[in-house]
C-alpha positions in Angstrom: 53.1 90.3 104.0 52.8 93.2 101.6 55.5 94.0 99.1 56.9 97.4 99.7 59.2 99.1 97.1 60.8 102.5 97.6 62.6 104.2 94.7 65.5 106.4 95.9 68.6 108.2 94.9 72.0 108.8 96.5 72.2 111.6 99.1 68.4 112.2 99.3 67.3 113.4 102.7 63.7 112.7 102.0 64.6 109.1 101.0 66.4 108.7 104.3 63.4 110.1 106.2 60.9 107.8 104.4 63.1 104.7 105.0 63.5 105.7 108.6 59.8 105.7 109.1 59.5 102.3 107.5 62.4 100.9 109.6 60.8 102.3 112.8 57.7 100.4 112.0 59.8 97.3 111.3 58.6 97.1 107.7 60.7 95.1 105.3 61.1 96.9 101.9 63.0 96.7 98.7 65.0 99.7 97.7 65.6 100.6 94.1 68.3 103.3 93.6 67.6 105.2 90.3 70.6 107.6 90.7 72.5 106.3 87.7 69.8 104.6 85.6 67.6 106.8 83.4 65.5 103.8 82.3 64.7 103.0 86.0 63.8 106.6 86.6 61.5 106.5 83.6 59.9 103.3 84.8 59.4 104.8 88.3 57.9 107.9 86.8 55.4 106.0 84.7 54.3 103.8 87.6 54.1 107.0 89.8 51.7 108.8 87.5 54.4 111.1 86.2 56.1 111.9 89.5 59.8 112.3 89.0 60.9 113.1 92.6 62.2 110.6 95.0 61.3 108.7 97.1 58.4 107.1 95.4 56.8 104.4 97.5 54.7 101.4 96.3 52.7 98.9 98.3 51.8 95.7 96.3 52.5 97.6 93.1 50.1 100.4 94.0 51.6 103.9 94.1 51.3 105.4 97.6 53.4 108.6 97.1 56.4 110.3 98.4 57.9 111.0 101.8 55.4 113.7 102.6 52.5 111.4 101.7 53.6 108.5 103.9 54.1 110.8 106.9 50.7 112.3 106.2 49.2 108.8 106.1 51.0 108.0 109.4 49.7 111.1 111.1 46.2 110.2 109.9 46.6 106.7 111.4 46.1 105.1 107.9 49.7 104.0 107.2 49.7 100.9 109.4 46.5 99.6 107.7 47.9 100.3 104.3 51.2 98.4 105.2 49.3 95.5 106.7 50.7 95.9 110.2 47.5 96.8 112.1 
């Protein structure tokens, strides 16, 4: 099984939407809330090629992107393969 990590903040509608898609696909993931931790935000940003918005999603430590990107991948029928559920 692939290791999925999603970086989030409190009250983020895009985070809720991204987690909803992963839950719909019955994907287990780890959530790291960066709301009150600047060092975690900085780590996330470094791993995400400078992206500072949330959510940021990683599969096996490879940056996939944000909420818009995973929905785009899903619409292109590429997300399941990426997540290892095909």
